[in-house]
C-alpha positions in Angstrom: 35.2 215.8 47.5 35.2 219.5 48.4 37.0 218.9 51.7 39.6 216.8 49.9 40.3 219.7 47.4 40.6 222.2 50.2 43.0 219.9 52.0 45.2 219.5 49.0 45.1 223.3 48.3 46.2 223.9 51.9 49.0 221.4 51.7 50.3 223.0 48.5 50.4 226.4 50.1 52.0 224.9 53.2 54.7 223.2 51.2 55.4 226.4 49.2 55.7 228.3 52.5 58.1 225.8 53.9 60.2 225.9 50.8 60.2 229.7 50.7 61.3 229.9 54.4 64.1 227.4 53.7 65.3 229.7 50.8 65.1 232.7 53.1 66.9 231.0 55.9 69.8 229.8 53.6 71.9 233.0 53.6 71.4 233.3 57.4 72.5 229.8 58.0 75.4 230.2 55.5 76.5 233.3 57.4 76.9 231.4 60.7 78.4 228.3 58.9 80.9 230.6 57.2 81.9 232.2 60.5 82.3 228.8 62.2 84.4 227.4 59.3 86.2 230.6 58.5 85.0 230.7 54.9 85.2 234.3 53.6 83.7 233.4 50.2 80.6 231.8 51.7 80.4 234.7 54.2 80.5 237.3 51.4 78.0 235.4 49.3 75.4 235.7 52.1 75.2 239.5 51.7 74.2 242.0 49.0 76.9 244.2 47.6 75.8 247.2 49.6 74.7 245.4 52.8 74.6 247.2 56.1 75.9 245.7 59.4 75.0 247.3 62.7 75.1 246.7 66.5 73.1 248.4 69.2 75.4 249.2 72.1 74.4 249.0 75.8 73.7 252.8 75.9 71.5 252.6 72.7 74.1 253.9 70.3 74.0 252.3 66.9 77.5 251.2 65.7 78.0 250.5 61.9 80.6 248.1 60.6 81.5 247.5 57.0 81.0 244.0 55.6 84.6 244.1 54.3 85.9 244.7 57.8 83.6 242.1 59.2 84.8 239.4 56.7 88.4 240.4 57.4 88.0 240.0 61.2 86.4 236.6 60.7 89.2 235.6 58.4 91.7 236.1 61.3 90.0 233.5 63.5 90.5 229.7 63.5 87.9 227.1 62.6 85.3 226.5 65.3 86.4 229.7 67.2 83.1 231.4 66.4 79.8 229.6 67.2 76.6 231.6 67.0 73.6 229.5 67.8 70.3 230.9 66.7 66.6 230.3 66.9 64.5 231.6 64.1 61.4 233.1 65.8 59.7 234.9 63.0 59.8 235.2 59.2 57.7 237.8 57.4 57.7 238.1 53.6 56.2 240.5 51.1 57.4 239.9 47.6 61.2 240.3 47.4 61.5 241.5 51.0 61.8 239.3 54.0 62.3 240.1 57.7 63.8 237.4 60.0 64.2 237.7 63.8 66.6 235.4 65.6 67.6 235.3 69.3 71.1 233.9 69.7 73.8 232.7 72.0 77.4 233.3 71.0 80.4 231.1 71.9 84.0 232.0 71.4 86.5 229.0 71.5 83.8 226.9 73.1 83.0 229.3 75.9 79.8 231.4 76.3 80.6 235.0 75.3 77.2 236.8 75.0 73.7 236.7 73.7 71.1 238.9 72.1 69.0 239.1 69.0 69.6 239.6 65.3 67.1 241.3 63.0 67.7 240.5 59.3 66.2 242.3 56.3 66.7 240.2 53.2 66.0 240.9 49.5 65.5 238.5 46.7 67.9 239.3 43.8 68.2 237.1 40.7 66.0 234.5 42.3 68.3 234.3 45.4 67.8 235.7 48.9 70.6 237.9 50.3 71.1 239.7 53.6 70.7 243.5 53.0 70.6 244.6 56.6 71.6 243.1 59.9 71.3 244.8 63.2 71.9 243.0 66.6 71.9 243.5 70.3 74.5 242.1 72.6 74.4 241.4 76.3 75.9 239.0 78.9 72.9 238.7 81.3 69.4 237.3 80.9 70.6 234.8 78.3 68.9 231.6 77.3 71.1 228.7 76.2 70.5 228.0 72.5 71.8 224.7 71.3 
């Protein structure tokens, strides 16, 4: 009987963990869906109001872009032009803070453009996860194909 209770307790924690991870992944998946479908409203809804968007250049400089400019640039593309394919490698959570690491391959108009990794910091606001901070790397070599 004891083993059965422990097993059910473990399954409950496991189910909660899976559900929590899906909630955390939602704004990240929405970000890339919005880019692919050129949906500025969905794109904006993925981020907090004061989110930060940065890229690490080849020489190690950190370049900051505004979310407004990012959304504007996405809005100038056509549907299916932008296809960022990710693998979620790690999710770490502490209360209303989550950190997600995602290697990616980026395709522009169906052709490979570059690869790298995204590091997301998310916060839970009003029972909903949002991207507060996104920093990425970009390169054209040593890339793995992510489907």
